[in-house]
C-alpha positions as CSV (number, residue, x, y, z in Angstrom):
1,M,56.6,69.1,107.4
2,S,58.7,71.5,108.4
3,V,58.3,73.8,111.3
4,A,57.0,77.0,110.6
5,R,59.3,79.9,111.4
6,Q,59.1,83.6,111.6
7,V,61.5,86.5,111.8
8,V,61.2,90.0,111.5
9,V,63.4,91.8,109.1
10,E,64.2,95.6,109.3
11,A,66.2,97.0,106.5
12,D,67.1,100.8,105.4
13,G,69.8,102.7,102.8
14,G,71.1,106.2,102.9
15,S,73.4,108.3,100.3
16,R,75.1,111.6,101.5
17,G,74.3,113.5,98.7
18,N,71.6,111.0,96.6
19,P,73.6,110.2,94.4
20,G,76.5,110.2,97.1
21,P,78.6,107.6,98.9
22,A,75.9,105.5,100.3
23,G,75.1,102.3,102.8
24,Y,72.7,99.9,103.8
25,G,71.9,98.1,107.0
26,A,69.3,95.2,107.8
27,V,68.7,93.6,110.8
28,V,67.3,90.0,111.2
29,I,64.7,90.3,114.6
30,D,63.6,87.6,117.1
31,P,59.8,88.8,117.1
32,A,58.7,86.9,120.5
33,T,62.2,88.7,122.1
34,G,62.8,91.7,119.6
35,E,66.3,90.4,119.9
36,P,68.4,90.8,116.7
37,L,69.6,87.3,115.5
38,A,71.9,88.8,112.2
39,E,73.2,92.0,111.0
40,A,74.5,93.0,107.9
41,A,75.6,96.3,106.9
42,E,78.0,97.6,103.8
43,Y,79.0,100.8,102.1
44,I,78.3,100.6,98.0
45,G,80.0,103.7,97.1
46,V,77.9,106.2,95.0
47,A,74.5,105.3,94.8
48,T,71.4,106.7,95.1
49,N,69.0,106.4,98.2
50,N,66.9,104.1,96.6
51,V,69.4,101.9,95.5
52,A,70.5,101.8,99.0
53,E,67.2,100.9,100.3
54,Y,66.7,98.3,98.0
55,R,70.6,96.8,98.8
56,G,69.8,96.7,102.5
57,L,66.2,94.8,101.5
58,I,68.2,91.9,99.5
59,A,70.8,91.6,102.5
60,G,68.0,91.7,104.9
61,L,66.2,88.8,102.9
62,T,69.5,86.8,102.2
63,A,70.0,86.9,106.1
64,A,67.0,85.9,107.1
65,K,66.8,83.0,104.6
66,A,70.2,81.7,105.7
67,L,69.2,81.3,109.6
68,F,66.7,78.5,108.6
69,P,68.1,77.3,105.2
70,D,65.9,73.6,105.9
71,A,62.7,75.8,106.5
72,G,61.9,76.1,102.9
73,D,58.2,77.3,102.1
74,A,57.4,77.4,106.5
75,L,59.7,80.4,106.5
76,R,57.8,83.4,106.9
77,V,59.5,87.2,106.6
78,H,57.7,90.5,107.8
79,V,59.8,93.4,106.4
80,R,59.5,96.8,108.1
81,M,61.1,99.6,106.4
82,D,61.0,103.5,106.4
83,S,61.0,103.6,102.3
84,K,57.5,104.0,101.5
85,L,58.6,103.2,97.6
86,V,60.2,99.9,98.4
87,V,57.1,98.7,100.2
88,E,54.7,99.6,98.2
89,Q,56.7,98.3,94.7
90,M,57.6,94.8,97.0
91,S,53.7,94.5,97.8
92,G,52.7,95.1,94.4
93,R,51.2,98.3,94.7
94,W,53.3,100.5,92.6
95,K,54.3,100.0,89.4
96,I,58.5,100.2,88.9
97,K,58.9,102.2,86.5
98,H,62.8,103.0,86.8
99,P,64.7,101.0,84.7
100,D,67.7,100.8,87.4
101,M,65.1,99.5,89.7
102,K,64.0,96.5,88.1
103,P,66.6,94.2,88.3
104,L,66.8,95.2,92.3
105,A,63.5,94.6,92.9
106,A,63.5,91.1,90.6
107,R,66.7,90.0,92.8
108,A,65.0,90.9,95.9
109,A,61.6,89.1,95.1
110,A,63.6,85.7,94.0
111,I,65.7,85.1,97.4
112,L,62.3,83.9,99.1
113,P,58.9,82.7,97.6
114,P,56.4,86.1,97.4
115,S,54.1,84.4,100.0
116,S,56.5,84.0,102.7
117,V,57.3,87.5,102.9
118,T,55.3,90.5,104.1
119,Y,55.6,94.3,104.0
120,E,55.2,97.0,106.7
121,W,55.7,100.6,106.0
122,I,57.3,102.1,109.6
123,P,58.3,105.7,110.7
124,R,62.1,106.5,110.7
125,A,61.9,106.7,114.1
126,Q,61.0,103.1,114.4
127,N,64.0,102.0,112.1
128,K,66.8,103.2,114.2
129,H,68.6,99.8,114.5
130,A,69.2,99.4,110.5
131,D,69.7,103.3,109.9
132,R,72.4,102.8,112.6
133,L,74.0,99.9,110.7
134,A,74.0,102.2,107.2
135,N,75.4,105.1,109.0
136,E,78.0,102.8,110.3
137,A,78.7,101.6,106.8
138,M,79.0,104.8,105.0
139,D,81.0,106.0,108.0
140,A,83.3,103.1,107.6
141,G,83.5,103.8,103.7
142,R,84.5,107.4,104.3
143,D,87.6,106.2,106.6
144,G,88.3,103.7,104.2
145,R,87.4,101.0,106.5
146,T,85.1,97.9,105.6
147,W,82.0,97.9,108.1
148,E,82.6,94.6,110.9
149,A,79.6,93.0,112.7
150,S,82.0,92.7,115.7
151,A,82.5,96.5,115.7
152,S,79.3,97.3,115.5
153,T,77.2,99.4,118.3
154,A,74.0,99.7,116.8
155,A,72.1,97.3,118.5
156,L,72.1,99.7,121.5
157,D,69.7,101.7,122.9
158,T,67.4,100.2,120.2
159,P,63.5,100.3,120.8
160,S,62.2,96.7,122.1
161,A,58.9,98.5,121.9
162,R,59.4,97.5,118.4
163,T,58.0,93.9,118.7
164,A,54.5,95.4,119.3
165,S,54.0,95.9,115.8
166,A,56.1,92.4,114.8
167,P,53.6,89.6,113.7
168,P,52.8,87.3,116.4
169,P,55.3,84.8,117.1
170,V,55.0,81.2,115.4
171,Q,55.7,77.7,116.8
172,G,59.4,76.9,117.4
173,P,62.3,78.7,118.4
174,P,63.7,80.7,116.0
175,G,67.1,78.9,116.3
176,D,70.6,79.3,118.0
177,Q,71.5,83.0,117.7
178,A,75.1,82.5,117.4
179,V,75.1,79.8,114.7
180,G,72.5,81.3,112.7
181,A,73.9,84.5,112.6
182,A,77.0,82.7,111.4
183,K,75.4,81.2,108.6
184,A,73.5,84.6,107.7
185,R,77.3,86.1,107.4
186,A,78.1,82.9,105.4
187,A,75.4,83.3,102.9
188,L,75.6,87.0,103.0
189,A,79.6,86.3,101.5
190,A,78.1,83.8,99.1
191,A,75.7,86.1,97.2
192,R,78.3,89.0,97.0
193,G,80.3,86.2,95.2
194,A,83.3,85.6,98.0
195,A,83.7,82.1,99.0
196,A,82.1,81.3,102.6
197,P,84.1,82.7,105.6
198,E,85.8,80.0,107.7
199,G,87.7,81.9,110.2
200,L,85.9,83.6,113.3
201,F,85.7,86.9,112.0
202,P,83.8,87.0,108.3
203,M,84.3,89.8,106.1
204,P,80.3,90.9,105.9
205,G,81.4,94.1,104.2
206,A,83.2,92.5,101.2
207,Q,82.5,94.2,97.6
208,E,79.9,92.8,95.4
209,P,81.2,91.2,92.2
210,E,78.2,93.6,90.3
211,P,78.2,97.1,91.7
212,P,74.8,98.5,92.1
213,V,72.9,99.7,89.1
214,E,72.9,103.6,90.0
215,A,76.4,103.5,91.8
216,A,79.6,104.6,89.9
217,P,82.8,102.4,90.1
218,V,84.1,102.6,93.5
219,T,87.0,100.5,95.0
220,G,86.2,98.5,97.7
221,A,87.8,95.7,100.2
222,A,88.1,93.3,96.9
223,A,91.2,94.6,94.9
224,P,90.4,94.5,91.1
225,A,92.3,92.2,89.2
226,A,95.9,94.4,88.0
227,E,96.8,95.4,84.6
228,P,98.8,93.0,83.0
229,S,102.6,93.5,82.5
230,E,104.1,94.9,79.5
231,A,107.5,92.9,79.9
232,P,108.1,89.9,81.5
233,V,108.6,90.0,85.6
234,A,111.9,88.1,85.6
235,S,113.3,90.9,82.9
236,A,115.5,93.9,83.8
237,P,113.6,95.9,86.6
238,E,112.1,98.9,85.3
239,P,114.5,101.7,85.5
240,T,112.4,104.4,87.2
241,A,112.3,101.9,90.2
242,A,114.5,99.0,89.8
243,R,114.3,95.7,91.1
244,V,114.0,96.3,94.8
245,A,115.2,94.4,97.5
246,P,115.0,96.6,100.8
247,A,116.4,95.7,103.8
248,P,114.6,96.2,107.0
249,E,114.8,99.3,109.2
250,P,117.6,100.1,110.2
251,S,119.5,99.8,106.9
252,A,122.4,98.1,108.8
253,T,120.6,95.0,109.7
254,P,119.9,91.5,107.0
255,V,117.2,92.3,104.8
256,A,116.2,89.0,105.0
257,S,113.4,90.1,108.4
258,A,111.2,92.7,107.9
259,P,111.6,95.8,110.5
260,E,109.6,95.2,114.3
261,S,107.1,97.1,115.4
262,A,107.6,98.2,118.7
263,A,104.6,96.1,119.3
264,T,104.5,92.5,118.8
265,P,102.3,91.8,115.8
266,Q,99.4,89.4,117.1
267,T,99.1,86.2,114.6
268,G,95.5,85.6,114.1
269,W,92.3,86.8,114.4
270,G,90.9,84.4,117.3
271,S,91.5,86.8,120.2
272,A,92.3,89.9,118.7
273,P,91.1,92.7,120.5
274,D,89.5,95.9,119.0
275,L,91.9,98.2,117.8
276,G,90.0,100.5,116.3
277,A,90.4,101.8,112.7
278,P,93.6,101.4,111.3
279,A,95.6,104.0,109.5
280,T,95.2,103.2,105.9
281,L,98.1,104.0,102.9
282,V,96.8,104.6,99.8
283,L,99.6,104.6,97.3
284,L,99.4,106.5,94.3
285,R,102.7,106.3,91.5
286,H,103.2,109.7,90.1
287,G,102.1,109.6,86.6
288,E,104.1,109.4,83.4
289,T,107.1,111.6,82.7
290,A,109.2,111.5,79.3
291,L,111.5,109.1,80.7
292,T,108.6,106.4,82.2
293,P,108.1,105.0,78.5
294,Q,111.8,105.1,77.8
295,K,112.3,102.9,80.6
296,R,115.2,105.3,81.8
297,F,116.9,105.3,85.5
298,S,114.9,108.5,87.3
299,G,114.9,108.6,90.4
300,S,116.1,111.6,93.1
301,G,119.3,112.7,91.9
302,G,118.5,113.5,88.4
303,T,117.0,116.2,86.2
304,D,113.5,115.7,88.4
305,P,110.9,116.1,85.2
306,E,107.8,117.5,85.0
307,L,104.5,114.8,84.3
308,S,104.2,114.5,80.7
309,A,100.9,115.6,79.1
310,T,100.0,111.6,79.4
311,G,100.9,112.1,82.9
312,R,98.8,115.0,83.5
313,D,95.9,113.6,82.0
314,Q,96.4,110.0,84.4
315,A,96.9,112.4,87.4
316,E,93.0,114.0,86.5
317,R,91.6,110.6,86.5
318,A,93.4,109.8,89.9
319,A,91.7,112.8,91.1
320,A,88.6,112.0,89.9
321,H,88.4,108.5,91.0
322,F,89.5,109.9,94.9
323,A,87.1,112.3,94.5
324,A,83.8,109.7,93.4
325,L,85.2,107.4,96.3
326,G,85.4,110.2,99.5
327,T,87.5,108.4,101.8
328,V,91.2,110.3,101.3
329,Q,91.5,112.7,104.3
330,E,95.3,113.6,103.9
331,I,97.9,114.2,101.1
332,V,101.6,113.7,101.5
333,S,103.8,113.9,98.9
334,S,107.2,112.9,97.9
335,P,109.2,116.1,96.9
336,L,109.9,115.5,93.4
337,R,108.2,117.2,90.9
338,R,106.3,114.6,89.4
339,C,104.4,113.3,92.7
340,R,103.5,117.1,93.6
341,E,102.2,118.1,90.8
342,T,100.3,114.6,90.8
343,A,99.2,115.2,94.4
344,A,98.3,118.9,93.3
345,A,95.6,117.7,91.1
346,V,94.1,115.0,93.5
347,A,94.5,118.1,96.5
348,A,91.9,120.7,94.0
349,R,89.9,117.8,93.6
350,L,89.1,117.0,97.2
351,G,89.9,120.5,98.7
352,L,92.8,119.6,100.8
353,D,96.3,120.5,101.6
354,V,99.8,118.8,100.1
355,H,101.8,118.0,102.9
356,V,105.7,117.0,102.1
357,D,107.9,113.8,103.5
358,E,111.7,114.0,102.1
359,G,111.7,110.2,103.2
360,L,109.0,109.5,100.1
361,R,111.3,110.2,97.4
362,E,112.7,107.5,94.9
363,T,116.3,105.9,95.1
364,D,119.6,108.0,93.7
365,F,120.4,106.1,90.9
366,G,124.0,108.1,90.5
367,A,125.8,107.8,87.9
368,W,122.5,105.9,86.3
369,E,120.0,109.0,86.0
370,G,118.7,109.2,82.9
371,L,120.4,105.7,81.1
372,T,118.6,102.7,80.2
373,F,119.2,99.7,81.5
374,G,121.3,98.1,78.5
375,E,123.5,101.7,78.8
376,V,124.3,101.0,82.2
377,R,125.1,97.2,81.5
378,E,127.7,98.7,79.0
379,R,128.8,101.4,80.8
380,H,129.2,100.3,84.3
381,G,128.6,96.4,84.0
382,D,130.6,95.1,87.5
383,D,128.6,97.9,89.4
384,L,125.2,97.0,88.1
385,T,125.8,93.3,88.7
386,A,126.9,94.0,92.4
387,W,123.4,96.2,92.6
388,L,121.3,93.1,91.6
389,A,122.7,90.7,93.8
390,S,122.6,92.5,97.1
391,P,120.7,95.3,98.4
392,D,123.7,96.8,100.0
393,A,125.1,97.7,96.8
394,A,124.8,101.4,95.2
395,P,124.7,103.0,92.0
396,T,127.8,104.1,90.2
397,G,128.8,107.6,91.4
398,G,127.7,107.3,94.9
399,G,123.8,106.8,95.1
400,E,121.3,104.9,97.3
401,S,121.3,101.3,98.5
402,F,118.1,99.8,98.5
403,A,118.8,99.1,102.1
404,E,119.4,102.6,102.1
405,V,116.4,103.7,100.6
406,A,114.2,100.8,102.8
407,G,115.8,102.7,105.8
408,R,114.1,105.6,105.3
409,V,111.3,104.8,103.7
410,A,110.3,102.8,107.0
411,A,111.3,105.6,108.9
412,A,108.4,107.5,106.8
413,R,106.0,105.0,107.3
414,D,106.4,105.2,110.7
415,R,105.7,109.0,111.1
416,I,102.8,109.0,109.0
417,V,101.1,106.3,110.9
418,A,101.7,107.7,114.1
419,R,100.5,111.0,113.0
420,Y,97.6,109.9,110.9
421,A,96.4,107.0,113.1
422,G,92.5,105.9,111.9
423,R,92.7,108.1,108.9
424,T,93.2,107.2,104.9
425,V,96.2,109.0,104.1
426,L,97.1,109.3,100.0
427,L,100.8,109.0,99.8
428,V,101.8,110.2,96.1
429,T,105.3,108.4,95.6
430,H,107.7,106.1,93.2
431,V,107.9,102.4,92.6
432,T,110.5,101.9,95.0
433,P,108.9,103.4,98.0
434,I,105.7,101.6,97.0
435,K,107.0,97.9,96.6
436,T,109.4,98.6,99.9
437,L,106.1,99.4,101.8
438,V,104.1,96.5,100.2
439,R,107.2,94.3,100.8
440,L,107.6,95.1,104.4
441,A,103.7,95.0,105.0
442,L,103.3,91.3,103.8
443,G,106.9,90.4,105.4
444,A,108.0,89.0,102.6
445,P,111.3,88.0,101.5
446,P,113.0,90.6,99.0
447,E,112.9,88.6,96.1
448,A,109.4,89.1,96.3
449,L,109.8,92.4,95.0
450,F,110.9,90.8,91.4
451,R,107.2,89.9,91.1
452,M,105.3,93.2,91.7
453,E,104.6,95.4,88.7
454,L,103.6,98.9,89.1
455,S,101.9,101.3,86.5
456,A,102.0,105.0,86.3
457,A,99.6,106.4,88.2
458,S,98.7,103.2,89.7
459,I,96.8,102.3,93.4
460,S,97.8,99.9,95.7
461,T,96.9,100.1,99.5
462,V,98.0,98.8,102.8
463,A,96.6,99.2,106.3
464,Y,98.3,99.4,109.6
465,Y,97.0,98.4,113.1
466,G,97.0,99.6,116.6
467,D,98.7,96.0,117.5
468,G,101.6,96.4,114.9
469,N,99.5,93.9,111.8
470,A,99.8,94.9,108.4
471,S,97.2,94.3,105.9
472,V,98.1,94.8,101.9
473,R,94.6,95.4,100.3
474,L,95.4,96.7,97.0
475,L,98.3,96.4,94.8
476,N,98.7,98.1,91.3
477,D,95.1,99.0,90.4
478,T,94.8,100.7,86.8
479,S,90.9,100.7,86.7
480,H,90.6,104.4,87.2
481,L,92.8,104.8,83.7
482,R,90.4,102.9,81.7
């Protein structure tokens, strides 16, 4: 016979706009001591308060079940929330009328047997812990971060008096808190469709495979699948940003290794310090120009074309995406016209200024500007062969080598990361700079660049931490264009 186990779940959710940027928080509590056993929080994108509150309930019940996986029907969970709607609906006293609430309520009801869960409405002042977790999650989403339990301060200064209204404890200890919390985080990750984490610091805020019913699609920690390439990866490079084999900074050093940071990056997470929020660079390739579909070399030494009608539509779609996401805090653009026009569309929606950085411009392709790859092969075959074989070779007529491009892009990266530490910055730039930033962030060999596809108006993301580490979070996302 299973030993009876009893815990309290406090859950909350919020939306800054209703609907607007939303998040939830939930904490599992030992009713005997008032100590938190597990915490969960997540930024869920654009949603209503009701959706966020139900998501908080689901996360709390999932975490409670994970603490005692063998308890079965002997587990008793007392849910305390300041949402009258959720409490009354889950208690069966109010009918669930809204079609978007029904699947969320059904999902919550299926986690544990109905006889194992009781519900109590409490004033918001008594639900501070969960409320703070929800706000931490929304703050993280606003800053382009993922909420992490190790950085949470929601448990500080929470009322110990909450145990007074909690049901009396039953026989048996609540379980080992460290082990139980780890099980809860693993269960939450599994519930979101992710594999149970094996490391010391799992990511409880990973995006669910299905968005909330009322939520607009929002790019989260999990990167959506990239749009299939229109041409084989091994074929000739796209002329607007041909095969990139950048060298590390400075350009005179060998290309085989990435540029070293001033601080030696730490490998692994076991003893990682609290580094604070990273500088997150959201890399947006400009929209199409008339040269893009023709696959002509279009760098910084040519005609500086404007966006085409298709490119302007792509820029507007990207702007709408970032407006819904609500996380971009600064915008920096290449000086070239196609990027400034794309950046201006986003800036108009977000109410931000556009700063220009010369280091983000495209490669100068010299005499190859405006030509197709086939035309360059016919006219400058030997130079093209040398250019493809070495990042130190420049295009015909005094263009830039990829080693030179890598040097100025890395310098621009360092300026921007230092200036906007802890902030989310949209960089509107070109294929060569984006591939260079991703390659250097990965510490990958130059040939890794041959296997990247970057569509017009695609989004990639790299985060830079205070210890010199970088994390590639997204590559060639085009979901906002569909």
